[in-house]
C-alpha positions as CSV (number, residue, x, y, z in Angstrom):
1,X,-52.2,1.8,-0.7
2,X,-55.6,3.1,0.5
3,X,-57.4,3.2,3.8
4,X,-60.6,1.2,3.9
5,X,-64.0,2.8,4.7
6,X,-66.8,0.9,6.4
7,X,-68.7,0.7,3.1
8,X,-66.0,-1.1,1.3
9,X,-64.5,1.9,-0.6
10,X,-60.9,3.3,-0.2
11,X,-59.5,6.8,0.4
12,X,-55.8,7.4,-0.5
13,X,-53.3,8.6,2.2
14,X,-52.2,11.5,0.0
15,X,-55.7,12.7,-0.4
16,X,-56.2,12.6,3.4
17,X,-53.0,14.5,4.0
18,X,-54.1,17.2,1.7
19,X,-57.4,17.2,3.4
20,X,-55.8,18.2,6.7
21,X,-54.5,21.3,5.0
22,X,-58.0,22.1,3.8
23,X,-59.8,20.8,6.8
24,X,-63.3,22.3,6.4
25,X,-63.9,21.4,2.8
26,X,-62.5,18.0,3.0
27,X,-64.4,17.0,6.1
28,X,-67.6,17.9,4.2
29,X,-66.5,15.8,1.2
30,X,-65.7,12.9,3.5
31,X,-69.1,13.2,5.2
32,X,-70.7,13.2,1.7
33,X,-68.7,10.1,0.8
34,X,-69.8,8.3,3.9
35,X,-73.4,9.1,3.2
36,X,-73.1,7.8,-0.4
37,X,-71.5,4.6,0.8
38,X,-73.9,4.2,3.7
39,X,-76.1,1.9,1.7
40,X,-73.2,-0.6,1.5
41,X,-72.7,-0.7,5.3
42,X,-74.0,-3.8,7.0
43,X,-77.4,-3.0,8.6
44,X,-77.2,-2.8,12.4
45,X,-80.2,-3.6,14.6
46,X,-81.2,-0.5,16.4
47,X,-82.8,-0.3,19.9
48,X,-86.3,0.9,20.0
49,X,-86.6,4.7,20.1
50,X,-88.2,6.5,23.0
51,X,-91.7,7.9,23.1
52,X,-92.7,11.2,24.5
53,X,-95.9,12.1,26.5
54,X,-97.2,15.2,28.3
55,X,-97.6,13.1,31.5
56,X,-95.7,13.8,34.7
57,X,-95.4,10.0,35.1
58,X,-96.1,7.2,32.6
59,X,-95.6,3.4,32.2
60,X,-96.4,0.8,29.6
61,X,-96.6,-2.9,30.4
62,X,-97.2,-6.2,28.5
63,X,-100.1,-7.8,30.4
64,X,-99.2,-11.5,29.9
65,X,-95.5,-11.3,30.8
66,X,-95.7,-8.3,33.2
67,X,-92.7,-6.8,31.5
68,X,-92.5,-3.0,31.7
69,X,-91.8,-1.8,28.2
70,X,-91.6,2.0,29.0
71,X,-91.4,4.1,32.1
72,X,-90.8,7.8,32.8
73,X,-90.7,8.7,36.5
74,X,-92.5,5.4,37.0
75,X,-91.7,5.1,40.6
76,X,-92.6,8.6,41.7
77,X,-95.4,8.5,44.3
78,X,-98.4,10.5,43.1
79,X,-102.1,11.0,43.6
80,X,-104.1,8.6,41.4
81,X,-107.7,9.8,41.7
82,X,-110.2,7.2,40.5
83,X,-107.6,4.9,39.1
84,X,-107.9,3.6,42.7
85,X,-111.1,1.9,41.7
86,X,-109.0,-0.7,39.7
87,X,-107.8,-2.0,43.1
88,X,-111.3,-1.6,44.6
89,X,-112.8,-3.7,41.8
90,X,-110.3,-6.6,41.9
91,X,-110.4,-6.8,45.7
92,X,-114.2,-6.9,45.6
93,X,-114.2,-9.6,42.8
94,X,-111.8,-11.8,44.7
95,X,-113.2,-11.3,48.2
96,X,-116.9,-10.8,47.6
97,X,-119.8,-12.8,46.1
98,X,-121.0,-11.2,42.9
99,X,-124.6,-12.2,43.4
100,X,-124.8,-10.7,46.9
101,X,-127.1,-7.7,47.4
102,X,-125.4,-4.8,49.0
103,X,-127.3,-2.0,50.8
104,X,-126.4,1.7,50.3
105,X,-125.6,3.2,53.7
106,X,-125.3,6.8,54.9
107,X,-121.6,7.0,54.1
108,X,-122.1,5.9,50.5
109,X,-125.2,8.1,50.1
110,X,-123.5,11.2,51.3
111,X,-120.1,10.7,49.6
112,X,-118.8,13.6,47.3
113,X,-117.7,13.5,43.7
114,X,-118.8,11.4,40.8
115,X,-121.9,9.3,41.5
116,X,-124.3,6.8,40.0
117,X,-127.0,8.4,42.3
118,X,-127.9,5.5,44.5
119,X,-130.5,6.1,47.1
120,X,-130.2,5.6,50.8
121,X,-131.0,1.9,51.7
122,X,-131.2,0.9,48.0
123,X,-130.0,-2.6,47.3
124,X,-128.0,-3.6,44.3
125,X,-126.0,-6.7,43.4
126,X,-122.2,-6.5,43.9
127,X,-121.7,-7.3,40.2
128,X,-123.9,-4.4,39.1
129,X,-122.2,-2.1,41.6
130,X,-118.9,-3.0,39.9
131,X,-120.2,-1.8,36.6
132,X,-121.3,1.5,38.1
133,X,-117.9,1.7,39.8
134,X,-115.8,1.2,36.6
135,X,-118.0,2.7,33.9
136,X,-119.3,5.8,35.7
137,X,-116.7,6.0,38.5
138,X,-119.4,6.1,41.1
139,X,-118.0,7.1,44.5
140,X,-121.3,6.0,46.1
141,X,-120.8,2.6,44.5
142,X,-117.2,2.5,45.8
143,X,-118.3,3.1,49.4
144,X,-121.2,0.6,49.1
145,X,-118.8,-2.0,47.8
146,X,-116.2,-1.3,50.5
147,X,-118.7,-1.5,53.4
148,X,-120.3,-4.6,52.1
149,X,-117.0,-6.6,51.3
150,X,-114.7,-5.1,54.0
151,X,-117.2,-4.4,56.7
152,X,-116.0,-0.8,56.8
153,X,-113.9,1.6,54.7
154,X,-111.0,0.9,57.0
155,X,-111.4,-2.9,56.7
156,X,-111.6,-2.7,53.0
157,X,-108.5,-0.4,52.8
158,X,-106.7,-3.1,54.7
159,X,-107.6,-5.6,52.0
160,X,-106.5,-3.2,49.4
161,X,-103.1,-2.7,50.9
162,X,-102.6,-6.4,51.5
163,X,-103.4,-7.0,47.8
164,X,-100.9,-4.3,46.8
165,X,-98.2,-6.0,48.8
166,X,-99.0,-9.4,47.3
167,X,-98.8,-8.0,43.8
168,X,-95.5,-6.3,44.4
169,X,-96.7,-2.7,44.5
170,X,-93.9,-1.3,46.6
171,X,-94.7,2.4,46.4
172,X,-98.4,2.4,47.0
173,X,-100.8,3.1,49.9
174,X,-104.6,3.1,49.9
175,X,-106.8,4.9,52.4
176,X,-110.2,4.7,50.6
177,X,-112.0,2.8,47.8
178,X,-112.8,5.9,45.7
179,X,-109.6,7.7,45.1
180,X,-110.7,11.0,46.6
181,X,-107.7,12.9,47.7
182,X,-106.5,11.8,51.2
183,X,-103.2,12.1,53.1
184,X,-101.2,8.9,52.6
185,X,-103.3,7.7,49.6
186,X,-100.9,7.4,46.6
187,X,-99.4,5.1,44.0
188,X,-97.0,5.2,41.0
189,X,-97.3,4.6,37.3
190,X,-95.2,1.4,37.5
191,X,-97.3,0.1,40.4
192,X,-100.6,0.9,38.6
193,X,-99.3,-0.9,35.5
194,X,-98.5,-4.0,37.6
195,X,-101.9,-3.8,39.3
196,X,-103.6,-3.5,35.9
197,X,-101.7,-6.4,34.4
198,X,-102.8,-8.5,37.4
199,X,-106.4,-7.4,37.3
200,X,-106.8,-8.0,33.5
201,X,-106.1,-11.7,34.1
202,X,-109.4,-11.9,35.9
203,X,-112.2,-12.7,33.4
204,X,-114.9,-10.8,35.4
205,X,-112.7,-7.7,35.7
206,X,-111.8,-7.9,32.0
207,X,-115.5,-8.2,30.9
208,X,-116.5,-5.2,33.0
209,X,-113.8,-2.7,31.9
210,X,-114.3,-3.4,28.2
211,X,-118.1,-2.8,28.4
212,X,-119.2,0.4,26.6
213,X,-122.8,0.6,27.8
214,X,-124.5,-1.3,30.7
215,X,-128.2,-1.4,31.6
216,X,-129.0,-2.4,35.2
217,X,-132.4,-2.8,36.9
218,X,-133.5,0.3,38.8
219,X,-135.7,-0.6,41.8
220,X,-136.8,3.1,42.2
221,X,-138.1,3.8,38.7
222,X,-139.9,2.1,35.8
223,X,-136.7,2.6,33.7
224,X,-133.4,0.9,34.0
225,X,-130.1,2.5,34.9
226,X,-128.1,3.0,31.7
227,X,-124.4,3.7,32.2
228,X,-122.0,4.8,29.4
229,X,-118.4,4.1,30.0
230,X,-116.3,7.3,30.5
231,X,-113.3,5.7,28.9
232,X,-113.2,7.2,25.4
233,X,-110.3,4.9,24.4
234,X,-112.8,2.1,23.9
235,X,-114.1,4.1,20.8
236,X,-111.0,6.0,19.9
237,X,-108.4,3.1,19.7
238,X,-108.6,-0.1,17.7
239,X,-108.5,-3.1,20.0
240,X,-109.0,-1.0,23.2
241,X,-110.5,-3.1,26.0
242,X,-110.1,-1.1,29.2
243,X,-109.5,0.3,31.8
244,X,-110.3,3.4,33.9
245,X,-110.3,7.2,33.9
246,X,-109.5,9.4,36.9
247,X,-109.5,13.1,37.9
248,X,-109.4,15.3,40.9
249,X,-108.3,18.9,41.2
250,X,-105.1,17.9,42.9
251,X,-104.3,14.7,40.9
252,X,-105.3,16.2,37.5
253,X,-106.1,13.9,34.6
254,X,-105.1,10.3,35.1
255,X,-105.8,7.3,32.8
256,X,-105.1,3.6,32.5
257,X,-106.0,2.1,29.1
258,X,-105.5,-1.4,27.6
259,X,-105.7,-2.8,24.1
260,X,-105.3,-6.2,22.5
261,X,-103.9,-6.7,19.0
262,X,-102.6,-10.0,17.4
263,X,-103.0,-11.9,20.7
264,X,-100.9,-9.4,22.6
265,X,-102.4,-7.2,25.4
266,X,-100.7,-4.0,26.6
267,X,-101.7,-1.5,29.3
268,X,-100.7,2.1,29.5
269,X,-100.7,4.4,32.6
270,X,-100.4,8.2,32.7
271,X,-100.6,10.4,35.8
272,X,-101.2,14.2,35.5
273,X,-101.5,14.2,31.7
274,X,-103.5,16.9,30.0
275,X,-103.3,15.1,26.6
276,X,-104.0,11.6,27.8
277,X,-106.2,10.3,25.0
278,X,-103.5,11.2,22.4
279,X,-100.6,10.0,24.6
280,X,-102.2,6.6,25.2
281,X,-102.7,6.0,21.5
282,X,-99.0,6.9,21.1
283,X,-97.8,4.6,23.9
284,X,-99.9,1.6,22.8
285,X,-98.7,2.1,19.2
286,X,-95.1,2.2,20.4
287,X,-95.5,-1.0,22.4
288,X,-97.2,-3.0,19.6
289,X,-94.6,-1.8,17.0
290,X,-91.4,-2.2,18.9
291,X,-92.2,-5.0,21.4
292,X,-94.2,-7.6,19.6
293,X,-94.6,-11.1,21.2
294,X,-91.8,-13.4,20.1
295,X,-92.8,-17.1,20.3
296,X,-90.1,-19.2,21.9
297,X,-91.8,-22.6,22.1
298,X,-95.3,-24.1,21.5
299,X,-97.1,-26.6,23.6
300,X,-96.2,-30.1,22.6
301,X,-93.1,-29.1,20.7
302,X,-90.2,-31.5,21.2
303,X,-87.0,-30.2,22.9
304,X,-84.0,-30.9,20.8
305,X,-81.5,-33.5,22.2
306,X,-84.1,-34.9,24.6
307,X,-87.1,-37.2,24.6
308,X,-89.2,-34.5,26.2
309,X,-91.8,-32.0,25.0
310,X,-93.0,-28.6,26.2
311,X,-96.0,-28.7,28.4
312,X,-97.0,-25.2,27.4
313,X,-96.3,-22.3,25.0
314,X,-94.1,-19.4,25.9
315,X,-93.9,-16.0,24.2
316,X,-92.2,-12.8,25.4
317,X,-92.3,-9.1,24.2
318,X,-89.0,-8.2,22.7
319,X,-87.5,-5.5,20.6
320,X,-85.4,-6.5,17.6
321,X,-82.1,-5.3,19.1
322,X,-82.3,-7.8,22.0
323,X,-83.4,-10.9,20.3
324,X,-79.9,-12.3,20.1
325,X,-79.5,-12.1,23.8
326,X,-82.1,-14.7,24.7
327,X,-80.9,-18.1,25.9
328,X,-82.6,-21.3,27.2
329,X,-81.7,-23.7,30.0
330,X,-82.9,-27.2,30.8
331,X,-83.6,-27.7,34.5
332,X,-84.4,-31.3,35.5
333,X,-86.4,-32.3,38.5
334,X,-85.0,-34.7,41.1
335,X,-86.2,-38.2,40.5
336,X,-87.4,-38.4,44.1
337,X,-89.5,-35.2,43.9
338,X,-93.2,-35.1,43.9
339,X,-93.3,-33.2,40.6
340,X,-91.2,-35.9,38.9
341,X,-93.4,-38.7,40.2
342,X,-96.4,-36.8,38.8
343,X,-94.8,-36.9,35.4
344,X,-93.0,-33.5,35.2
345,X,-89.5,-34.2,34.2
346,X,-88.3,-30.7,34.6
347,X,-88.8,-27.3,33.0
348,X,-87.3,-25.3,30.2
349,X,-86.2,-21.9,31.4
350,X,-85.8,-18.8,29.2
351,X,-83.3,-16.1,30.0
352,X,-82.6,-12.5,28.8
353,X,-79.1,-11.4,29.4
354,X,-78.7,-14.3,31.8
355,X,-81.8,-13.4,33.9
356,X,-84.8,-15.8,34.0
357,X,-87.9,-14.4,32.4
358,X,-90.1,-17.5,32.3
359,X,-90.4,-21.2,31.8
360,X,-92.5,-24.1,30.6
361,X,-92.9,-27.6,32.2
362,X,-91.4,-30.6,30.4
363,X,-93.0,-34.0,30.0
364,X,-92.1,-37.2,28.2
365,X,-93.3,-37.1,24.6
366,X,-95.9,-39.8,25.2
367,X,-97.1,-38.3,28.5
368,X,-100.9,-37.8,28.8
369,X,-100.3,-34.6,30.6
370,X,-99.4,-33.0,27.3
371,X,-103.0,-33.2,26.3
372,X,-104.4,-31.6,29.5
373,X,-105.5,-27.9,29.4
374,X,-102.4,-26.6,31.1
375,X,-101.7,-22.9,31.2
376,X,-100.4,-21.9,27.8
377,X,-97.4,-20.1,29.4
378,X,-96.2,-18.6,32.6
379,X,-93.7,-15.8,33.2
380,X,-91.3,-15.4,36.0
381,X,-93.2,-12.3,37.1
382,X,-96.4,-14.3,37.4
383,X,-94.7,-17.1,39.4
384,X,-93.1,-14.6,41.8
385,X,-96.4,-12.9,42.4
386,X,-98.2,-16.2,43.0
387,X,-95.6,-17.5,45.4
388,X,-95.4,-14.2,47.2
389,X,-99.2,-14.0,47.5
390,X,-99.4,-17.5,49.0
391,X,-96.5,-16.8,51.4
392,X,-98.2,-13.6,52.7
393,X,-101.6,-15.2,53.0
394,X,-100.0,-18.0,55.1
395,X,-98.0,-15.5,57.2
396,X,-101.2,-13.5,57.9
397,X,-103.0,-16.7,59.0
398,X,-100.2,-17.8,61.2
399,X,-100.0,-14.3,62.8
400,X,-103.7,-14.3,63.4
401,X,-103.5,-17.8,65.0
402,X,-100.6,-16.7,67.2
403,X,-102.6,-13.8,68.5
404,X,-105.5,-16.1,69.4
405,X,-103.3,-18.7,71.1
406,X,-101.2,-16.3,73.1
407,X,-103.5,-13.4,73.8
408,X,-107.0,-14.7,73.1
409,X,-107.7,-11.8,70.8
410,X,-108.3,-11.3,67.2
411,X,-107.2,-7.9,65.8
């Protein structure tokens, strides 16, 4: 009787016994036999391999879901140089009025580092300043934006840190809008990935960071400003659509890039990386290859076993090895709830290894709400960020009201 091999062949007991007396040669023969029969072995799904970079810290994120696909020392606090301006831009977009004219003050005119060469008392629209900020990394633009939107650098830094907390950036602290090295000014690759995924959902931010060349009226000369984006990834990588370069002597080379292929957008972050252009192409390739979006349900699709249909589509980035670990769960709304009275019967929740990753609302198959322009999908990360942001905003308002009521002061 023989002993079975994984590939379906057999090896006799006598042969194996003799093999133990001639250990070296027989082990080699056995190895060769296993290689030869390897083609008969059932194919196993392998986990995605790693990817190497020259960065001290790196992260890769799927923008829509907020899922971190790759991270190396991603929670290590580090200097981030002009990657800071991603936060500056999104805070200015959300808190400022793009058509407002902002005046260049002494602080902005005298700031060090990269510049778009604004003149003292020159006025420029907030939107144009944002192009100078993100394409040319103008520190003078950053200071002008901060003083206009926040009233002062300190006031704007407060807004930056509040936004960081709302987004869930737990290892970040901002002291200025430019990213010039300062004590207590730092972030991490993971936090910057989260920030970028958040910012890229804003259409104004998205339009600015994918622009290769921008012309802006120049009040001082007969010719317009013409700004060429410093982000070479926009030309080097197919589908690239952002985001920001950064460098100081202490932070070294820093880069955040994004790209969209096949309806999926990824963002990569590297801190202190001498080979960032090459590494970002490698990171983005890795993400698109090993973590493509897997569609779970489409808007209007009936849910089996019910008279309900999905009120949105849901897709999630997943490597092949984990696709069997996804499950779904039907969660019904209470008949007395406001959501139920408005027609939402419940939601279909999706889980990975038993942990929720997102959901879609459920409506009756004949509900008119199925034909509304609802969000195509929403992930758990997005819902948590939105709920936390709302909670913090209300907490801040309540604290401010308490100070006025009990002390008569606003701080």
